[in-house]
N, C-alpha and C positions, 0 to 999 in steps of 0.2 A: 137510318135508323141507329141507335145507340146501344151498343152492347156492353152490359154491367156484367162482371163476373161477382156474385154474391158469395161465392166459396174462397176460404182463404188456400192460399198456396201451401197446403199442409206437407204435399210430397217434397218439397224443398228442405223440410226439416229434418230427414232421415239422413243418418249418418253415411249410408251408402253411397248418396251424391256427391258428398265431401270426397270419399275415399276416392271415387271414380274419376272426378275432376283433379285429384292431387295426383293420381296415377299419370293420367293422360298429360299434365304438365310436368311430369319428372320424365316421362317419355320423350316429351318435346324438347327437354332441355339436354338428352343426349345427341342431339341434332347439332346444336352450337358447339364447337369444339372449343371455344372459349370458356365454359363453363366446367370442361373437364377437368379442371384444375383445382374445383372445389371439392371437400369432403362429401360423400354421398349422405351425411346426417344434416349437412346445412342445405342439400339440395331438398332433402325431402322437406326440413321445416318451412324452409321457404316455398315450395309447392303447397302443404296443407294450409300455411298463411293466405297464399294466392287464393286457393281454392275457397277458403270461408271467406275471404274479403271479395270474390266473386259473386258467391250465394248469397252472402249477407253484408250488404255493403254498410248498414246503418249500424251495425254492431260491430265494435273496436275489440279485439282480443287482447290486443297489445297497445303498449301506450303511443300515444300521438307522434311524439318525438322518435320514437324506432320507426315508424311508419314513414316518415319524412327522409329518415336515413336511409331507407329501403328503398325507396321511391328514387331517391338521387342516386343511390349506388347502381339501381337497375337502368337508369338513364344513361350513367356513365359507361357502363358495359355495353350497352346498345348502341351508343356514339362510336366508342373503340372498335366494335366489330364491324361497324358501317365503313370505316375507314379502310 
């Protein structure tokens, strides 16, 4: 039997979901000592961006070259923390 959802996922459009996910990402950043050197404003902006990107992957709120630069930066930071 194939299940079809006929209702749109309206609940994901609520800004409260973005806030909750951004808060969770921010709290996770406190666990990584390598991220403590960044100012709180940069951590907050990154958390909001990542929360929006997770919830709305087809909507790009910032320029694509900035997104590529951000992912490259995260990749390098993760690679450094694993060594």
